[in-house]
C-alpha positions in Angstrom: 28.7 1.5 -38.3 32.2 2.8 -37.3 33.2 6.5 -37.0 35.2 6.3 -40.3 32.3 4.8 -42.2 29.9 7.4 -40.8 32.3 10.1 -41.8 32.5 8.9 -45.5 28.7 8.5 -45.8 27.6 11.7 -44.1 30.7 13.8 -44.8 30.8 14.9 -41.2 33.0 13.7 -38.4 31.3 12.2 -35.4 32.0 14.2 -32.2 33.6 12.1 -29.5 32.8 12.4 -25.9 35.5 13.6 -23.6 37.0 10.8 -21.6 36.7 12.8 -18.4 32.9 13.2 -18.9 32.5 9.4 -19.5 34.5 8.6 -16.3 32.5 11.1 -14.3 29.2 9.6 -15.6 30.5 6.1 -14.8 31.4 7.2 -11.2 27.9 8.7 -10.8 26.3 5.5 -11.9 28.3 3.4 -9.5 27.4 5.8 -6.6 23.7 5.5 -7.5 23.8 1.7 -7.5 25.7 1.8 -4.2 23.1 4.1 -2.6 20.3 1.9 -3.9 22.0 -1.2 -2.5 22.3 0.5 0.9 18.7 1.6 0.8 17.5 -2.0 -0.1 19.5 -3.4 2.8 18.1 -0.8 5.1 14.5 -1.7 4.1 15.0 -5.5 4.0 17.1 -6.0 7.1 14.1 -5.8 9.6 12.2 -8.4 7.6 15.3 -10.6 7.4 15.8 -10.3 11.2 12.2 -11.1 11.8 12.5 -14.2 9.7 15.5 -15.2 11.6 13.8 -14.6 15.0 10.9 -16.8 13.9 13.2 -19.8 13.9 14.9 -19.1 17.2 14.1 -20.7 20.5 12.7 -18.7 23.4 15.9 -19.0 25.4 18.0 -17.7 22.5 15.7 -14.8 22.0 15.6 -13.9 25.7 19.4 -14.0 25.8 19.6 -11.0 23.4 22.4 -12.7 21.4 23.2 -10.7 18.2 23.4 -13.5 15.6 21.5 -13.5 12.3 21.4 -17.3 11.9 19.7 -19.3 14.8 21.9 -21.6 16.8 19.1 -24.2 17.0 16.3 -24.1 14.4 13.0 -24.0 16.2 10.3 -24.9 13.6 7.7 -25.4 16.3 7.1 -21.6 16.5 5.0 -21.7 13.3 3.0 -24.6 14.6 2.4 -22.8 17.9 1.3 -19.6 16.0 -1.1 -21.5 13.8 -2.6 -23.9 16.4 -2.9 -21.9 19.6 -3.9 -18.4 18.4 -6.4 -19.0 15.6 -4.2 -17.2 13.2 -5.7 -18.5 10.0 -9.3 -17.4 11.0 -8.0 -13.9 11.9 -6.0 -13.7 8.7 -9.3 -14.5 6.8 -11.1 -11.7 8.7 -8.3 -9.2 7.9 -8.3 -10.3 4.3 -12.0 -9.9 4.0 -12.1 -6.5 5.7 -9.1 -5.2 3.7 -10.3 -6.3 0.2 -13.8 -5.0 0.7 -12.5 -1.7 2.1 -10.2 -1.4 -0.9 -13.0 -2.1 -3.4 -15.6 0.1 -1.8 -13.2 3.0 -1.3 -12.1 2.9 -5.0 -15.7 2.7 -6.3 -16.7 5.8 -4.2 -13.5 7.7 -4.8 -13.3 7.5 -8.6 -16.3 9.7 -9.5 -15.7 12.0 -6.5 -12.1 12.5 -7.5 -13.0 13.2 -11.1 -15.6 15.8 -10.0 -13.1 17.4 -7.5 -10.4 17.7 -10.2 -12.6 18.9 -13.1 -15.1 21.1 -11.4 -14.4 24.7 -10.4 -16.1 27.0 -7.8 -17.4 26.6 -4.3 -18.0 22.9 -4.5 -14.4 22.1 -5.2 -13.3 24.5 -2.4 -15.7 22.8 0.0 -14.4 19.4 -0.9 -10.8 20.4 -0.5 -11.5 21.9 2.9 -13.4 18.7 4.0 -10.4 16.6 3.0 -7.9 18.7 4.8 -10.0 19.1 7.9 -10.6 15.4 8.2 -6.8 14.7 8.3 -6.2 17.2 11.1 -8.0 15.4 14.0 -6.6 12.1 15.3 -9.0 9.1 15.4 -8.7 8.8 19.2 -10.7 12.0 19.6 -13.8 10.5 18.0 -13.5 6.9 19.1 -16.1 7.2 21.9 -18.8 8.9 19.7 -18.0 6.4 17.0 -18.4 3.5 19.3 -21.8 4.9 20.6 -23.1 5.4 17.0 -22.2 1.9 16.0 -23.7 0.5 19.1 -26.9 2.4 18.4 -27.0 1.0 14.8 -26.1 -2.5 16.2 -23.0 -2.6 14.1 -20.4 -2.7 16.8 -18.5 -6.0 17.1 -19.2 -6.8 13.5 -16.9 -6.9 10.5 -19.4 -4.9 8.5 -19.2 -2.0 11.0 -15.4 -2.2 10.9 -15.5 -2.0 7.1 -17.7 1.1 7.3 -15.3 2.7 9.7 -12.2 1.9 7.6 -13.9 3.2 4.4 -14.7 6.5 6.2 -11.2 6.9 7.5 -9.4 6.1 4.3 -11.7 7.9 2.0 -10.3 11.5 2.4 -6.7 10.5 1.7 -7.5 8.2 -1.2 -9.7 10.9 -2.7 -6.9 13.4 -2.4 -4.5 11.0 -4.2 -6.9 10.2 -7.0 -7.8 13.8 -7.7 -4.1 14.5 -8.2 -3.9 11.7 -10.8 -7.1 13.0 -12.5 -5.8 16.6 -12.6 -2.6 15.3 -14.3 -4.6 14.0 -17.3 -4.8 16.8 -19.9 -8.2 18.1 -20.7 -7.3 18.2 -24.4 -7.5 14.4 -24.5 -11.1 14.5 -23.4 -12.0 17.3 -25.7 -10.4 15.5 -28.7 -12.5 12.4 -27.9 -15.7 14.5 -27.8 -14.8 16.2 -31.1 -14.5 12.7 -32.6 -18.1 12.0 -31.6 -17.5 10.1 -28.4 -20.0 10.6 -25.6 -19.1 11.4 -22.0 -19.1 7.8 -20.8 -17.1 6.7 -23.8 -14.5 9.3 -23.1 -14.2 8.3 -19.5 -14.1 4.6 -20.2 -11.7 4.7 -23.2 -9.4 7.7 -22.4 -9.6 8.7 -18.8 -9.8 5.3 -17.1 -6.8 3.7 -18.9 -4.7 6.7 -17.9 -6.0 6.6 -14.3 -5.0 2.9 -13.8 -1.6 3.7 -12.1 -3.4 6.0 -9.7 -6.0 3.4 -8.9 -3.3 0.8 -8.3 -1.4 3.1 -6.0 -4.6 4.0 -4.1 -5.5 0.3 -3.8 -2.1 -0.5 -2.3 -2.5 2.3 0.3 -6.0 1.3 1.2 -5.3 -2.4 1.5 -2.2 -1.9 3.7 -4.0 0.7 5.9 -6.8 -1.7 6.6 -4.5 -4.7 6.9 -2.3 -3.1 9.5 -4.9 -1.1 11.5 -5.0 -2.0 15.1 -6.5 0.7 17.4 -10.0 0.9 15.8 -10.3 -2.9 15.6 -9.2 -3.2 19.2 -12.0 -0.9 20.4 -14.8 -2.0 18.0 -14.3 -5.8 18.0 -14.8 -7.8 21.2 -15.7 -11.3 19.9 -12.7 -13.6 19.3 -14.2 -15.0 16.1 -14.1 -11.5 14.6 -10.6 -10.6 15.6 -8.4 -9.3 12.8 -4.7 -10.2 12.5 -3.1 -7.4 14.5 -5.4 -8.1 17.5 -4.6 -11.8 17.3 -0.9 -11.0 17.3 -1.4 -9.0 20.4 -2.6 -12.1 22.2 0.9 -13.5 22.2 1.6 -11.1 25.1 1.2 -13.3 28.1 0.5 -12.5 31.7 2.7 -10.0 33.5 4.3 -8.8 30.3 5.7 -12.2 29.3 5.9 -12.3 25.5 6.1 -15.5 23.4 8.7 -14.0 21.1 9.2 -17.1 18.9 5.5 -17.6 18.0 5.0 -13.9 17.8 7.8 -13.5 15.2 6.4 -16.5 13.3 2.9 -15.0 13.3 4.3 -11.7 12.1 6.1 -13.5 9.2 2.9 -15.2 8.2 1.1 -11.9 8.4 3.3 -10.3 5.8 2.7 -13.0 3.2 -0.7 -11.8 2.0 0.6 -8.2 1.8 3.5 -9.3 -0.4 1.2 -11.3 -2.6 -1.1 -8.3 -3.1 1.8 -6.0 -3.8 3.3 -8.4 -6.4 -0.1 -8.6 -8.2 -0.8 -4.9 -8.1 2.8 -4.0 -9.1 2.3 -5.8 -12.4 -1.0 -4.0 -12.9 0.7 -0.7 -12.1 3.4 -1.3 -14.8 0.8 -2.5 -17.3 -1.5 0.5 -16.6 1.4 3.0 -17.2 2.2 1.4 -20.5 -1.5 1.3 -21.5 -1.9 4.9 -20.5 1.2 5.9 -22.6 -0.4 4.1 -25.6 -3.8 5.7 -25.1 -2.2 9.1 -24.7 
């Protein structure tokens, strides 16, 4: 419908936007896209450089030549990373530890986060103090007592003991994240469900949980990446090579007297990022779907 037709039908003239405002808005949009492009390049360039280094020869890497494309493509770096360092077995250990840590942390954090967000009084204050206090002290301060406790329980040098440690260390922050998402859900939605005759579990399952899916996905991403990239605790608690996680195996590319196998190390690092990218792509779709489902439920 044109402006003239709209004027005849409604009897009112359609106000036109000033040209200066449209140009200003167009300039702002261009600047936003330019800033976004610069930010994407800033984030993606290290990964692109790592991918390029994985195809370079040792001599080219040691020469410190600044070139994005390799002069000679060295595909043997990936074969060396897979054959000599047991990378696949270590990736399986890391995947097992990360997935189990993510699932256990979410199952324990959901009811605790709901109680922390909805309850009032001393219990909530004590929970908040515990969360904040647990984030103050670095893990290196308790690594020796932790090792002694696990050795007493005969859980040191086991993946099960490492999972327990990861769950313990990631629980406070994931609990803090989830209670923020729960607190953002209006109480009126739960009260409306109870007025319609729904029980407590029905309200939680049908109203609260769909709205909480984006928070669960974000928490799952954080927990998985934290367990996947963790190095220090695994280095101290795991001694058997068959239980090595991926960060410890990548450390084995450091040879004697500080000599580093740069090509195989870069290839192993590229292979180590693939599972994280897959998990992120899967959970990102769930995140979008959960936000849409929450909007419909709300």
